C-alpha positions in Angstrom: 69.8 -19.3 3.1 69.2 -16.8 5.9 66.4 -14.3 5.7 67.6 -10.7 5.8 67.1 -9.1 9.2 64.8 -6.2 8.1 64.6 -4.4 11.4 68.4 -4.4 11.9 68.8 -3.3 8.2 66.4 -0.4 8.8 68.2 0.7 12.0 71.6 0.7 10.3 70.3 2.6 7.3 68.8 5.2 9.6 72.0 5.6 11.5 73.9 6.1 8.2 71.3 8.6 7.0 71.8 10.7 10.2 75.6 10.4 9.7 75.5 11.7 6.2 73.0 14.5 6.9 75.2 15.9 9.6 78.3 15.8 7.2 76.5 17.3 4.3 75.1 20.1 6.5 78.6 20.8 7.7 80.0 20.8 4.1 77.2 22.7 2.4 75.8 25.0 5.2 78.8 25.3 7.5 76.9 24.0 10.5 78.7 22.8 13.5 80.3 19.3 13.5 78.2 17.1 15.8 80.6 14.5 17.3 77.7 13.1 19.4 76.4 11.5 16.2 79.6 9.6 15.5 79.9 8.6 19.2 76.3 7.3 19.4 76.6 5.5 16.1 79.8 3.8 17.2 78.3 2.8 20.6 75.3 1.2 18.9 77.3 -0.4 16.1 79.6 -1.9 18.7 76.6 -3.5 20.5 75.3 -4.8 17.2 78.7 -6.2 16.1 79.2 -7.9 19.5 75.8 -9.6 19.0 75.9 -10.5 15.3 79.5 -10.2 14.1 80.1 -8.1 11.0 76.9 -7.0 9.2 77.1 -9.1 6.1 75.1 -8.7 2.9 73.4 -12.0 3.6 72.4 -10.8 7.1 71.2 -7.2 6.4 71.4 -6.7 2.6 73.8 -4.6 0.5 72.5 -1.1 1.6 72.6 -1.9 5.3 76.0 -3.7 5.1 77.3 -0.5 3.4 75.6 1.6 6.1 77.5 -0.4 8.8 80.8 0.1 7.0 80.1 3.9 6.8 79.4 4.0 10.5 82.7 2.1 11.2 84.5 4.4 8.7 83.4 7.4 10.7 83.9 5.9 14.2 85.9 8.0 16.6 87.8 4.9 17.9 90.7 3.6 15.8 90.6 0.4 17.9 87.0 -0.1 16.9 87.8 0.6 13.2 90.6 -2.0 13.4 88.2 -4.5 14.9 85.6 -3.9 12.2 88.3 -4.2 9.4 89.5 -7.5 10.8 86.0 -8.9 10.9 85.3 -7.7 7.4 88.6 -9.2 6.0 87.8 -12.6 7.5 84.5 -12.9 5.5 84.1 -15.0 2.3 83.8 -13.1 -1.0 80.3 -11.7 -1.6 79.5 -11.0 2.1 81.0 -7.5 2.1 81.8 -5.0 -0.6 85.6 -5.2 -1.2 85.6 -1.4 -1.9 84.4 -0.9 1.7 87.3 -2.9 3.0 89.7 -0.9 0.9 88.4 2.4 2.3 88.5 1.2 5.9 91.9 -0.3 5.4 93.2 3.0 4.1 91.6 4.9 6.9 93.2 2.6 9.5 96.6 2.9 7.8 96.3 6.7 7.7 95.4 6.9 11.4 98.4 4.7 12.2 100.7 7.1 10.2 101.3 4.6 7.4 100.9 5.1 3.7 97.5 4.0 2.3 97.1 1.3 -0.4 94.1 2.4 -2.4 94.3 6.2 -2.3 90.9 6.7 -0.7 91.9 9.0 2.1 92.3 12.8 1.7 93.1 15.4 4.3 92.2 19.1 4.6 89.1 20.7 3.2 88.1 23.1 0.5 91.0 24.4 -1.6 93.4 22.8 0.9 92.3 19.2 0.3 95.1 16.8 -0.6 95.6 13.1 -0.9 97.2 11.3 2.1 100.4 9.4 1.2 99.9 6.4 -1.1 102.1 3.3 -1.1 103.4 2.6 -4.6 101.2 5.3 -6.3 102.1 4.2 -9.8 100.0 1.1 -9.3 97.1 2.5 -7.3 94.6 2.3 -10.1 95.3 -1.4 -10.5 94.7 -2.0 -6.8 91.5 0.2 -6.9 90.2 -1.8 -9.9 90.8 -5.1 -8.1 88.2 -4.0 -5.5 85.8 -2.3 -7.8 86.7 1.3 -7.2 86.8 4.1 -9.8 90.2 5.4 -10.9 92.1 7.6 -8.5 91.8 10.6 -10.8 88.0 10.1 -11.0 87.8 9.9 -7.2 90.1 12.9 -6.7 88.0 15.0 -9.1 84.8 14.0 -7.3 86.2 15.0 -3.9 87.5 18.3 -5.2 84.1 19.1 -6.7 82.4 18.3 -3.3 84.9 20.4 -1.4 84.6 23.4 -3.8 81.1 23.9 -2.3 82.7 25.3 0.8 86.2 26.8 0.3 86.4 28.6 3.6 86.6 25.5 5.9 
């Protein structure tokens, strides 16, 4: 069994921390969106992925693997998102959180103008937030459960609660 790459794990976790801090400041305090963070994170993640492949749980641990997904999820390049999704989908079970794959798959589908599968993607902000089109919405909770996600209603309620914090955006 491989030893977890601690320095790489710490770097990924720090990148995700910066990503989330910028987004929370934007939501809660109305600060400016800093696209430089997403661009820098994508550039560095691309270098890491080119060297190591996808950042698996066995390579960097659960938290850092999740951090890598978060950075890919927020990457400015659809092509890069698609590459990351492809790498993640090729891994054996247990090497990546299946819920992360679901979120990234929905994001890629949305950016390609196609209905999402798991109902993870919303558009708009504040009182104007709404779910992006879902393929076969009657069975979305079954698909969500199959990858370990909460029900669609629970996710929607959580997102509406977060977005109520700043209704003017």
